[in-house]
C-alpha positions in Angstrom: -3.4 -23.5 -3.1 -3.9 -23.8 0.9 -2.8 -21.5 3.1 -3.5 -21.5 6.7 -5.9 -18.9 7.5 -3.7 -17.5 10.6 -1.4 -16.4 7.9 -4.1 -14.4 6.3 -2.5 -11.3 7.1 0.5 -11.7 6.0 0.0 -13.1 2.6 -2.0 -9.8 2.1 1.0 -8.0 4.0 3.2 -9.4 1.8 0.9 -9.0 -2.0 0.2 -5.1 -1.0 3.9 -3.9 -0.3 5.0 -6.3 -3.4 3.0 -4.5 -5.5 2.8 -1.1 -3.9 6.4 -1.2 -3.7 6.7 -2.2 -7.4 4.3 0.1 -8.4 6.3 3.4 -6.5 9.1 2.9 -6.8 9.4 1.9 -10.4 7.3 5.7 -10.8 10.5 7.1 -8.3 13.3 5.7 -10.8 11.4 7.4 -13.8 11.3 10.5 -12.6 14.6 10.8 -10.8 17.1 8.9 -12.8 14.8 8.5 -16.2 15.3 5.5 -18.8 19.3 4.3 -19.5 21.2 1.2 -19.5 21.0 2.1 -15.8 17.0 2.1 -15.8 16.9 -2.0 -14.3 19.4 -1.9 -11.6 19.0 1.2 -10.3 15.4 0.1 -10.2 16.0 -3.3 -9.1 17.5 -1.8 -5.8 15.1 0.8 -5.0 12.4 -2.0 -5.5 14.4 -3.8 -2.5 14.4 -1.5 -0.1 11.3 -0.3 -0.6 9.4 -3.7 -0.4 11.1 -4.5 3.3 10.2 -0.6 4.3 6.6 -1.4 2.5 6.5 -5.4 3.9 7.2 -3.9 7.6 4.5 -1.1 7.2 1.7 -3.6 5.5 2.0 -6.0 7.9 2.2 -3.6 11.5 0.3 -0.7 10.4 -3.5 -2.1 10.1 -3.9 -3.4 13.1 -2.8 0.1 14.0 -5.3 2.1 11.7 -8.2 -0.5 12.5 -8.0 0.8 16.6 -8.2 3.7 15.4 -11.0 3.1 13.6 -12.7 1.4 15.6 -12.9 4.7 18.0 -14.6 6.7 14.8 -18.3 6.7 14.9 -19.6 6.7 10.8 -23.4 7.8 10.4 -24.9 8.1 7.1 -27.0 11.1 7.2 -29.8 11.7 4.4 -29.2 14.8 2.3 -31.4 17.6 2.2 -33.0 18.5 -0.6 -33.1 21.8 -2.1 -34.7 23.4 -4.8 -32.5 25.1 -7.4 -29.3 25.1 -6.9 
């Protein structure tokens, strides 16, 4: 499969939101409603809602978070060795 590089962020956001929304909605529906005959319909309904929210978050948040991360100065420091503890 070949996709133009300009769609890289969009494809990443799609797969990230797909996997995260499936996982989180499954866990939350399991905790809140348990496993019953209504589990699958309830989970699919909640997953659809979660996916819409997650997609927009996964698409737009990284842009802002990257700007914040660029303002933080990360440094490596050597840890001093101490004798004993």
